[in-house]
N, C-alpha and C positions, 0 to 999 in steps of 0.2 A: 504494500500500500504506500501511496505517496501523500504527504501532507501538503495541502495547497491553501493559500489564502484567497478568498473570493470576495468581490464587491458586487452586490446586487443592486444597490442604489447609491447615488452620490450622497456624501454627508461627512460627519465627523469620524474620529477614529473608531467609534463603535460599529461602523458598517463593515469593518474588516473581520471576516468570518473564517474560522479554521475548518477545513473539510478534509476528509480522507477519501481518496479516489484511486483508481487504477490508471496506469500510464501505458499507452500502446507503444508499439515499436516505432522508431524514427522513420519518417518518410524519406523520399528521394531528396538528396541534398541536405539532409539533416543528420545530426548525431544526438544521442541521448547522453545526458550528463547527470551524475550524482553530484548534487551541489554541496560544497563544503562550507561556503560562506556566501552571504547575500548582502549587497550594499544597500544602505538606507540613504536616500537623497531627498532634497526638498521637492524635486519634481514629482516624487511619489505622492505627495500631498495634493499636488495640482490635479493629478489624475483621480485621486480619491474624492475630491470635492467637485470635480467636473470643470474646473478652470481649464484643464486640457481634456477634451472629450475622449473617452475610451472608444476604440473601434467597434466594440459591441458590448452588450451587457448579458449576463454578468461577466466580469473580467478579473484577471489576476494581476495585481500591480507589480511594480519593480522593474528596473531597467538594467540591473548590473549584478553580476555574480561570478563565482569561480568554483571550479570543481574538476572532476575526472570523467573522461569519456568512458561510457560503459557499453555503448552499442553504436554501430555506424550504419546509416541508411544507404540505399542504392546510389551509385554515382559519386560518392564522396571520395575525394582525394586530399591528401595532405594532413589528414587526421586519422588516428587509429585508437582502438581501445587501450586505455591506460594513460593517454595523453593528459597532461595538466593544461587546463584552458581557463580563459577569462573572457568576459564579453561586456558590452554595453549597447544599449539601444533597442534590445528586443524585449518588449513588454511581456511580463509573465514570470518575473524572477522569484516572486515570493512562493517558493515551492521547494520541497526536499529533492526533487528530481524533475527534469523537464527535457523535452525535445526542442532543438534549436537549429536554425539554419547555420551552416558553416560560414556563411558570409558575415555573420555577427561575431565569430570567434577569432581570438588570437591565442597562440600558445603562450603559456605562462612559464617563464624561466624558473628553474628549480630554486634559485636564490630568492625568489619572491614568494612569500607565504600566501596561502589561500585567502586569509583575512585581509592582507594588504592588497592582493589582487582584486578582491571583491569591493574593497573600499576606495580604490584609487582609479578605476577605469573612468567613471564619469567625471569625478572631480579632477583627476590628473590630466585627462585628455582635454577637459575644459580649460585648465590652466595652460596646457600646451597651445591651444588655438588662441587664447587670450594674449599670451606673451609673444608668440611667434607668427601669428597669422592675422588676427583682427587688427591689432596694433602691434607692430614689431618694435618692441622695446630695444633701446640701445644704451650702451654704457654712458652714464652721465644723466640719464633721464631721472625725473622725479615723478613717482607714481603714488596714487592714493588707492588703497585697498580697503573697501568696506568689509566689515565682519572678518577681520584679519585673523581671528582665532578659530574660525569655522573650518569645515573640511576643505572647501576649495580655497578659502583665504589663506590657510596655513601653507598649502602647497604653493600658491602664488607667491607668497612672501619669500619662502625658501628659494624658489627657483629664480625669482627676480633678483635677489641679493647675489646669486652666483653670476649674474650677468652684469654686475657693476651698477646697479640701479639704487637710488635712494628711495626707501619705502616708508611711506606714512600709512599707518594702519588705524582704523577705527574699531573700537570694541564697546561692549555694553556693561562691563563690570571690571573691578580690580583684578579678579581671578583671571579673566580673559586677557587683561592687559599683560599679565605675567607670561601667559602662553604666547601672545604675539611677540613679546620681547624675546622669548626663547627661540622663536622661529626666525628672528632676524630683523624685525622692524626697527628702523632707525628712530622713528618717532611714533608715539602712540597717543591716540585721542580717545577718551572715554566720552562717547556722545550722549551718555545718560546724564553727564554733568557739565559738558562743554559744548559750545557752538563749534561744530567741526569745521565749518567754512572759515570762520574767524581764526581758528587755531591754525589751519593750513596757511592762511595768509601770513600769520605771525611766524610760523616755522620757516616758511620759504622766503621771508622778508619781502613779500609782495610778488615774488616771481611766479608762484603758483605751480600747478602740475601739468605734465605733458599728457597724462591720461588718468582717468578715474575708472577703476573696475568696480562695478556696483551690482552685487547680487541681492541687494536689500529691496530696492524699488521705491514704493510709495513714500516711505518716511524719510528717504534721503534725497528725493527729487522735489524741487529743482535746486536745492542748496548745493548739490554736487557740481552744478554748472559754475557756481561761484568759486570753485576750487581750481578751475582750468585757466591756463594761459591762453592768449589768442591762438586760434587754430588747433586747440587741444581736443582730445577725444573723450567723450563719455561713452563707455562700453557698458550697457545695461544687459546683464546676462541672467537675472533672476528677480523674483518678486517675493522675498521672504516676508516682507511687511505688507504685502498687497501690491496689486498691479498699478502702474502709473496710468491714470485715467484722464488727466487734463494736460496733455502735452501741447505746449505753445511753441510752435516752430519759430515764431518771430523772436523768441528769446535768444536763439542761437546767433543771430546777427547782432543783436544788441550787446551780447556779452563777449563778442570778439571772433565772429565767424567760426563758431564751434561746430564740431562734428558729433553726432549721436548715432549709435548703431545698436541694434538688438539681435545679436547672433544667437544661434543655437548649435549645440554640439552635433545634432543629428544631420544638419546640413553639411557639416564638415566630414562626417564619417560615412556618408552615403557613397563615397568613391572608395573602392577597396584599396587602391594603392595609397591614397592619402591616409586612410584609416591605419593601414599597416605602418606607414612612415611615422605617424603620430604616436602609435603604440611603441615603436622602436625607440623613439626619442624619450618617451616617458620611462620605459623600462631601463634604459641606459642611465637616466638621471637618478632613478631609484637604486639601481645596482651599484653605482659608484658613490652613493651617499650624498649626492647633491640635494636630493629630496628624500625626506624620511616620512613614511606613512604609518603612523601608529594608529591602531584601532583602539581608540580611547574608551569606547563603550561597546558592550555587546548585549544583545537581548535574544532570548530564545525566539524562534519563529512564532511560536504560539502566543508570545507576548508582544506581537507587533503593534497592537493598539497603544500599549504603553510607550513603545519606541516613538510612535508618531506624536503622542502627547508631549514627550520630552523634546522632540525636535521642534515642534511648533511653539513650545513654551520657552524657546531659547535656553534650554537647560543642558544642551549638548555642546561639546567642544571637539574640534578635530573630526575624526571619522567615527561612524557607528556602523556595526555590522549585525546582521541577523544570523543566528546559527540554527540550522535545521535540526 
């Protein structure tokens, strides 16, 4: 029997229901994997609430996991039983085992744990495209990372520091400030106590930032625009505090010909060659110690509702994984 989390209607964490079911053989172009760890991400809450519509109802949430191949479908090449694998982008991760298209998979190096693999694919590949593709940071840049102690934020900070970037990070508590400092932030702003835009201006002596990486959304917009130098980039990649609903495009000209973009990981990884290249860069950074991916919280899969409550209540730091 396979344990699976189902959502039959959109709503709060209480709609996450644990079921026992059977799993058929993998289809053509698929493999079956026994999942060892499952990543918890804010995007999972968007699907649960309906902010991101599911392709059908009921559905199984989750976009990220790692495990071992236990069966191979027809026409599959490049993967065999026993391979360690990780993936991102294929809805249905909240399960103890699943069938998945090989196009979603990458091989997980032996030096990377299942917990790290499951918790770093979405966040780590997001950091990869943010730093190397959406806005290509360069040595000497000054960047602002919102939620710098969070899962994606902590990776962004570590990786950016290795590129010779000055990193300003925002956090919501003294405890998270300590974590952000540990990850390499040059300057830390507690936005629960300080006006972050005013502090950025003070820290940079009026020079402001080349780019703001914002996964928070509603509560940090439009003040994030005030942190940017002329021709700077606001990269909005998440909505942890709610979606931005009143976007005034005229502000971009008034504040210095700014650029705003809303990228998504899935548009980057829909090209297999680009996906593979992004994963290689991430695994190299993790393998050589440039980026450390600690799974700072774990929850049993059966307690996924509690995990969602902790995530939405800003009670988590770093990465969180579900264990089947």
